[in-house]
N, C-alpha and C positions, 0 to 999 in steps of 0.2 A: 504493499499499501503505500502511495506517494505520501511525504510529509508536508502539509500545507499548516501554516501557522499563523495567516492570516486570511481574514475573508471580508465582505460586506453584504449586509443583508438588509431587506426593508421587513418590519413586522408592523401587521394590522391587526389590531386588538378588534374585536367584535362589537358592531354596535349594540346600542340597548333597544330593546324592543318598543312599539309604541303602546300607550295607553289607550284602551278603548273607551267610547263613549254609547254606551247601549242602555236599554230600558227593560224591565221585566215585562215581559207580554205574557198573561196566564188567564185563563178563561176565568172570569167572577171575579178576576181582581184586574179593576179598570187602571188602577193608579199604584202599579209595581214598583215605583222608584228605579231610582240607576242602579245598574248591575255591571259596568262595564269594569273590567280587571286590569291590572296594571301589566305592564310591557317586562319580559325577562331581562336579566343583567345579561351585558355581552362577555363572552368570552375573555380573560387575560391571558397575556403569554409571559410566562415564566423560564429562566434561565436555571439549569440544573448541572452541579459539578458531578461528573460521572469519571471514577479512577480507570474506568475499564477502557475509555477514549484516550487517544492520545494525538489526534489529530483532527485540524476542522475540515476535514474532507466532504463531510456531510452538506456543508454550507456551501461548497464552493460552486455548485451547478443550481441547488435551490435556494434563489436568493429574495424570494418574495414569500413571507409565510403569513397565513389569516388565520384567526382565531375565529370561532362560531358566534354568529350574532344572536341575538336573545329574541323569543318569539315573540309576537304582537299579544296584547291581552284580547281578551274576548268577553262577550256578555256571561249572564248567569254568573257573575264572580269569577270568572276563570282567569287566573292569571297566566301569564307567559311563560314558557320553559326557559330557564338561563342557559346561555350558550356554554361549553365545555371549555374549559383552560386549557392551554395549550403548553406542554413542557419540551422546552428544547434540552437535550441533553449535550454537554460541552465538557472538553476535557477540563482536568484542574489545574488551574494557573491561567485560564482564560481571562482577559479583561476585556470589558464590554464599555465602547465610548460610543457616543452621539457624534454622528459625523457632522453635525451642522454646529453645534457648540463648541464641541470637543472634552464634554464634561463626562467624567468616570461615571459610569451608570451601575456596574456590578464588577465585582474582582470575585471570581470564583477561585479563593485560595485552598478550600478546605472539601473533600469530597463530601457529596450530598448538600452541598449548600446551596439554597433556592433563593433565587432574587426574581422580584418582579421587574420586568423590562418594558411592559406596554400595558396599560390599564384598560379594561374593558368598560364599555359604556353603561351607564345607569337606564335602568327601563324607565319608561314615562308611566304617569300616573293616569288611571281610568277616573271616569267621572264619579264613581262611588265616593272619592276623597272631595269633591266640591260641592256636596250637597248640605244643606243647613234650613235653619227654620223658614228663612226667608227665600232661598232658592231650592225648591224641592224636586226641581226637574233640570238639574245642570246639564247642559250639551258641551262641556268643557273636558277636555283632556289633552295630555302633554304627551310630545314625542320624545321618543327615547335621545340620549345623548351618543354623539358619535363614540366609537372606541379610539383610544389613542394610537397614533401614527408617527412610527420613528425609523430613520434611517441609520444604522448603528455599523460600527466598526469592531471585529471581532479580533484580538488578538492574543496568541497563544505565547506565554512566557514560561518555560518549564520551571518546575519546582526542583531544584538542586541546592545543596548545601556548598559545594565547592564547584569553580568553573576553571575551564583549562584556557587559557590564552597564550598565542604564540603565531607566528609564521607558519605558513604551509610549511609540511616537512620538518616541524619542528620536534616532532616525535609525540602529539599529543594522543592520537589514537593508540600507539604501543604503548603509552602509560597507561592509559585507562585498560587496556588489556591484561597488563602485567597486574595492577591491583583489584581488579574486579572480574565479574564472568563478564562483561558485555566485550561483543566482538566486533568493534567497527573494522571498515575495510581499511587495510594498509598497503601501501605501494611506493616505489620510489618516484613518483611523480606529484605536481601540486594538486592540492584540492581534492584529494581521495573523498575527503569527509564532505558530503555535499547537504547535510542536514544534523541538528544535534544528537547526539546520543548519550543515553544515561547509562551508568552504572554503579552499582550498589557495592559500597567497599566495608566488607566484613573486618573490623579490627579484632574483636573478642566477642564471646558470649554475649549478647545483648546491648553491643557496642557497633554501631555501623553509620554510614553517613553516604549521600547520593553526590556522586561528580559527574559534570556535565562536559561533554566534549563537543567544541562549535567548530564549524568551520575556521580555516587560518584567516589570519586578517593581515593585509598588506598595507605598506605604505601608499597613500592615495585614494584610500577606502571611502573618506569621506566625499571624494569626488565620484564614487562610483566604480573603481579599480577592484579587480577581483569580484569576490561576492559582496562587497560594500559592506555596510554597517548592518546588512539585514539581520545577522544573527545575533548581535550582541545582546540583544534585549534578554535575550535567554541567561545571560549572567546578572541581570540586574535583581533577582531575588537572593542572590548566593550569600553566603557569611565570607567567604574568601576566595581570593584569586589565585592560582598558580601559573605564573609566566614562565613556558618552557622556552629556553633558548638552546639552540643547537651550537655546541661547540666544535663541532667538525662539520661544517656546510660544504655542502657540493663546490660552490664556487671558492676557489682558492683566494679571490680576492676580496671576499665578503667579511664585514666587520661586524662580529657579533653583538657587539656594545651598542654600534650606531644602529643597528636593525632592531635592537630591543627597546632604544630609545623612540624610534620611529612609530613602533604598535603604542607607545605610552602616549604620545601624542594624538595619534588617531582615536586612543580611548578618551583621552580629554574632550577632543573635540566632539565626540558623540554624546557623552554625558559625563558632565564634572563628579557627579556623587559617585559615579562608577569608579571614576579614576581614583576615588579617595577612599574607597574600600580596602580592606587590609589585602595587601597583594606580597606574596613570596616569590623568589625566583628560584627556580629550579634548572640547573645548568645539566644539559642531558647530553647523552652520547659520547660519554668519557671515554667508552671502550674503543672509540675509534681515535683517539688522540694516543700519541706516543706516551709512555709515562714520564719521559724526562721533559715534555712540553706542557702538563697538564697544570702543574702547579703556577708555572707563570701565565697561561691563559686565563685560568680561574681567576688570579688574582687581579690580573687586568679587567677581566669583567666584571668583578664584585667592586673593584675601584671606583668605576665607569657610572654604573648601574646604580648603587648606595642602597641595596635591598635592606629591608628591615630583618629578613630572616632569607638565608639562602641554604639550598641541600645541593649536592653534586649527586647525579643519578646516571645511571643505563637503564633505559626502558625495555631494550631487547633482552639484556642479561638479567634485570631484576635488581641489580645493585644499587643500592639505598633506597630502594621504593619502599619497604616495610617501615623503615624510620619514618619515611615522609607520612605515612598513612597515620602512625602513633602521634607524630606531633600535629598532624589534623585535627583528629578524634580530640586530644587535650584540647586544643584552641576551641574548637565547636562546643565541647563540654562547657568551656568557661565562658563562652556566649551565651549559651541556653540558660547558665546558672544566674547569670547577671539579668536577663531578661525577665526570669521565673518572678521575681517580687512585683514587677510592674505589670503583669499579666494579672 
C-alpha cells in the first residue's frame, strides 16, 4: 500500500429536517388543533483515531463526504428521524486543519480519540410549538438549519519518540535495522527511503521506544531540492533527534562537518522549534575508516559540530548501537518523569 500523509477533503454535515404545519383532522373532532411535528437533526461528521491505519489513502480519491439529512416532520405529532452521524477513521497522529482559516480543528494523537469536525443542522419546529391561548390554529413552522460545510486538510504526523536526521546514504535505514525489527530498504544509492519507517526498539523488559526514519534531507531542500521538507513534519512530535553523519562518504572531496551544518540550516529554515529540539550526533560508518585516521576525523567533526552528546557507531556491524539505545531510553524516561506532574 502506498504511503499518503496528506489529503484534502470536503465534509458536508446533514441538513436538519423542516418542521411541519399540520392540523388534526378526525371525525367528530372539528377543532383538533395543530399537530405538526419537528424535523429531525442532521447527521454530524466525526474524526476517529484508529491505530490499525497508517496512511490517509482512503481520502486520496474520496474527497467529498456527506452525512445523512434529517427527515421532515409530519402530522399526527410525528417527528422526523435524525440523520445518522458519520465516523471517519484516520491514523493516529492525524492533524485536521481548516483549509480556509488555517485553524487546527482536531489533533488525533491517541487511539480511539473522537473529534467533531462538522456539526449537523438542527431540525425545524412544527406548528405544535406555536399554539397559544390567543393563537389556537398557528400555521407557522420553521425550516431546518443547514449542516456545517468545511474544506479540510488532513496531515499525518507519525508518533515516534526519536527521529533520525541526515543526508541520503548516511546510514539511517541501516541503523534502524540494527536496533529494531524494522526492515527498511537499504542500497548504495540516494533516496532508498521514500516514506517514513517506524521501528520499536526494546531495550529491556517493559522498556522500549519508537524510532522514525524519514527520507534524507539535502542542502537546498527549502527550495525543493531532493524530496524537500515534505517528511520533516514527521519529526515534530519526537522528543529527541539523532543526526547521523557519514564519516566515510563516497565522495573523497566531501566534508562531513560542512554537510552536517548544511542540514542543520535546512532544519532551521523549516521549523525553528524543530531545530531547538534535543539533538545528538551519531558518527556512523567508522568501520570504513582506517584505524589510524579515526581519532583525527572524529575530533575534527565534533569540534566543528559542537554537539551536546555524540556517539561513534557502525550501523552495519552494530558497534556502539547498543550503548546509544540505552542512552536514549534513559533520556526519554527523564523526559516522561519531568512531564508526569504537569499531566
